[in-house]
N, C-alpha and C positions, 0 to 999 in steps of 0.2 A: 252617550256623551256628545255626540255631534247634535243631536235633537235638543239637548240641554242648552248648548251654545246659541243654537238657532232661536229658541224660545226667548232667550235673554235679548239678543239683538231686535227680534220682533217687538218685544216690550217696550224697549227703548225708544225705538222708532214711532211706535203707536202713542208713546206718551209725549212726543215731541222733544226728547232729550237728546238733541242731536249731539251736543258737546260731549255728553256722557258716552253717547254710542261710539264717537271717534276715539275717546279714551279707552273704551272696552276693546274696540277694534285693534288699537295698537297693543293693548295688553294680550289680546288673543294671539296677534302675530308673534309677540315675543314668546309667549308659551309654546306656540308651535315650533318656533326657531330653537328654543331650549330642548324641546322634545327631539328635533331633528339631530342636534349636536350630542344629546345623550346617547341616542340610538348609534350615531357614528363612532362614539367613544367606546360603547359597548362592543360594537363590531370590531374596532382596533383591538381592544383587549381580547376578544376571542381569536383574532387572527395572530396576534402575538403569542398568545397560549398554545394555538395550534403549531406555530412555527418553533417555538421552544421545544414542544414535544416532539416534533419531527427531527429536530437538531439533535436531541438527547438519544432518539431511538436510532439515528445514523451514527453517532459517535459510538454508542454501545455496539452496534453491529460491526462497524469498521474495528473496533478494539477487539473484538473476538476473532475477526479475520486475521488481524495482525498478529495475534497471540499465536495462532496456528503457523503463520508465515515465519514468525521469528523462531518457533521451535524446528520448523523444516530447515531454516537457514542454518541454525546450530548443528543440526545433524549432518548437513553437507560440509560445515566448516571442520567438523571432528573427523569427516572422511577425508577431507583434502589435507589437512595439516601433516599427518604422518607420511602422505605421498611427497609433500615438499621436502620433508627430513629425507626420504629415500632418495629423491633425485639428487639432493646435495651430497650424499653419500656416494652414489653411483658416479657423479661428475668428477669427484675428487679421487675415487679409488678403484674405479672400474678396472683398470688394467691389473692392478695388484690383487683384486679379489678374483679377477677371472683366471690368473695363473696359479694363486695359492690357496684360494678359498671359495671353490665353486658352491658349496654348500651354504654359505652366507650370502652370496650372491644370488643365489635362487630364492633365499628367503627375502632378500631386499626387493627383487623383481616381483615377487607375488604381492608385496605391500603396495607397490606403485601401480601394478596392474589389476588391482581390484576393481569390481564394476564401478562405474562412473554415475553419479546422480547430479543433475542440475535443477535449479530452483525455477519453480513456476508458481506465482503468487494466486491467492484466491481474489477474484475481482468483484465477486457477487454484490455485496453492500454497496461498493463505490459506483459500480456500473448502473446500479438500480437508482441510486440518487442522482446520478448524472443524467440518465435517460428521462427521469421524472423532473428534471430542470429543478432540483431542490437545492443545489449547492449555492445558487445565488442568494438565497434568502437567510442563509446562516449568519449569526451575528458575529462569532468568533472567527474574524477573518484571518488572524495569524495562525490559529490552528488549521483552519481550512487550507491556507497556503502550504502549510507542512504537508498535508495529506495529499493535496493535488501534485506537489513536487515529488512525494514518494511514488505515487501511482504513475505519473505521466514522465517522470524523468529518471528517477533511480531505478524502478523496476523495469522500465523500457530498456535502459541499458544492461541491466542484468540478464534480461531474456535475451538481448542480441549477443552479448558476451557468452551466455550460455550455449547458444546454438553454434557459435564459432568453436567453443571448446568441445561440444559433442562431435563435431566434424573432425577436429584433430584427434579426438579419442577413437573414432571410428577408423581412420587411416591407421593410426598406431597399433590398434588392437587386432586389426586385419593382418597387418604386416607381420606382427609378432605372435601370430595365433599358435604357433608351435609351442613357444614358451607358456603361453597362457594355458594351452591344452595340457601340456605334460608337466609343468611346474619346474622345468629344467632348462637351463641356458644352453643354447646350442653352441657348437664349436664354431668360432669365429676368427678371421684373420684380423690384424690390427686396423686394417682398413675398414673392415665391417664393424669393428667396436666403434670406431669414430663416427661412422654413418649411423650407428644405433644411438649414440650420444647426441647427435644432431637432430635425430628424429624425436627424441625425447625431449630435448630442448624446446622445440616449437609447441608441444604439448604443455610442458611445464610453464613456459613463459605466459602462455593464456590462462593457464590454471592458477598462477600466482596473482595475476591481475584480477582473475574472478574472484579469488579469495578476498582480496582488499575491497572490492565492490560488495561482496556479501556481508563483510564487517561494518561496512559504511550504512547499508541499508539497515542492519540489526540495530545500530545506534540511532537512526532516524526513527525506527519504530519505538524504541524506548523512550524518546523524547516525545512522541505523539501520544502514546499510552499514558506517560506520566502527566502531560498537560491534560489530556482528557479526564483523568482522576479528579484534577482540580477544578474542573468545570462542570461537575455532577450538580 
């Protein structure tokens, strides 16, 4: 093709057709510019296509991670809620149950002192996109902001609160290891019963706050997964 254009230019100059030569030269420049613009446009289309593909793959991967996170959160919520009820019963009726119904007291104690689990999210897909600097190219900025808020704010807060809850649980379960081991409430004075409720309260208060944060995270996950469905 280049040899063809050169031959035309050579013929025009040889025949002395300078005016036609300049017209041809301008036309050739225009054609070259059009070719460059088309090439740039095709390249832009390819880049947009790649970005769209990357964004869809990211949303699909994050959605799968969040489904597992939500299932884990729901499991923990189902473990915590009976313990909340157990605490409220103990807080109101501990003295009466201790004096008149030790069997019921032991049963309630077992509910509260079941093994504790705290939430830790799956970070794989999010951290992969973050380390690859992919988040900046995504078009759906509103959905992206939701995802970033979930991982960088809500999840961070959950992890921190979970660690505090684990610390309080470790103290509580160690101090009342006899009850946990035997399944029976030991003999206590009224002062010791008060101390027991105080110890229980510090763990309960953190657990109640943690439960609210879990439910908040679950709601955020639902919104993200619902919005990602509409963006397929």
